N, C-alpha and C positions, 0 to 999 in steps of 0.2 A: 093723402099721405101714402108714400111708397111703402111697400112691404120690405122687411129687412131679411137678409140672408147672411149667414156666416159660413165661409168656406175654410175648412181646416185641412191643409195639404202641404207636405214638405217638398213636393216636386213643383218647381216654379212653373214649368210648362202646363201641368195639370191645373194648377191654381189659376193661371191666366185664362185658360180655356173655360173653366168652371165659372170664373168671375164674369167673363165676357158673355157667356150664355145667359147667366142670371140677370145681368144688366140689360141685355136685349129684351128680356122678359119683364123688365120694369122694376127689378129689385134694387134697393140700395145694398151694396155688398161690403161686408167686413171680411178681412182676411187674417188668418193665423197660420204660421208654419210649424206649429207644434201643439200638442194637446193642452199643455198648461196655459199657453196664451189663448187658445180657443175657449177654454173654460172661463178664463177671466173676462174675455170679450163678451161671451154669452151672458154672464151675470150682469155686466154693465149695460149692454145694448138690447138685451132681450129680443133676439131675432125671431122672425116667424118660422124659420126653418134653418137647420144646420146641415151642411153637406160635409161629411167627415171621411177622410182617408182611413182605411183600416190599419195601416202600418205607419206609425208616426215615430219620430226619433226618441221621444221621451216616454211614451207609453202607447199601448194599443188603443185604437179607437173605441173598442168595446169597454175598456176601463174608463176612458174619458166619459163615455155615455153613462156608465154606472154612477160616476161622480155627479154628472149633470142631473140625473134622475133623483138624486138624494137631496137636491137643493130646491126649496120651494119656488125660487125665482125662475128656475130653468126646467123643472120636472115635466112640464107639458109641451115643451118645444119638440116638434118632430125632428128626428135625426135620420138622414139618409146616408148610408155607408157606400163609399166608392173605393175601388182599388184598380191599379193598373198592373198589379202583380199577376203573373201567369204561372206562379209556383203552385204545386199541388195543395199546399196548406191553405 
């Protein structure tokens, strides 16, 4: 059975790259372009790992992670934050 990964990123190029890398590594990959969709998919699919952009259009990745940590179904899923931002913040 394949491991599952969820990629949450609003940048289509980054999403494609992350998805391709994970598929080459043998993961079944689910995609979301905003945090709300990512939270819903995580609850439904229960991925083995979540790759999440820090800056998303509807909320920050850290807020989405906080929501995921409060849900019994998703609280133990590892979350890796990524960003393409070069801003000081």
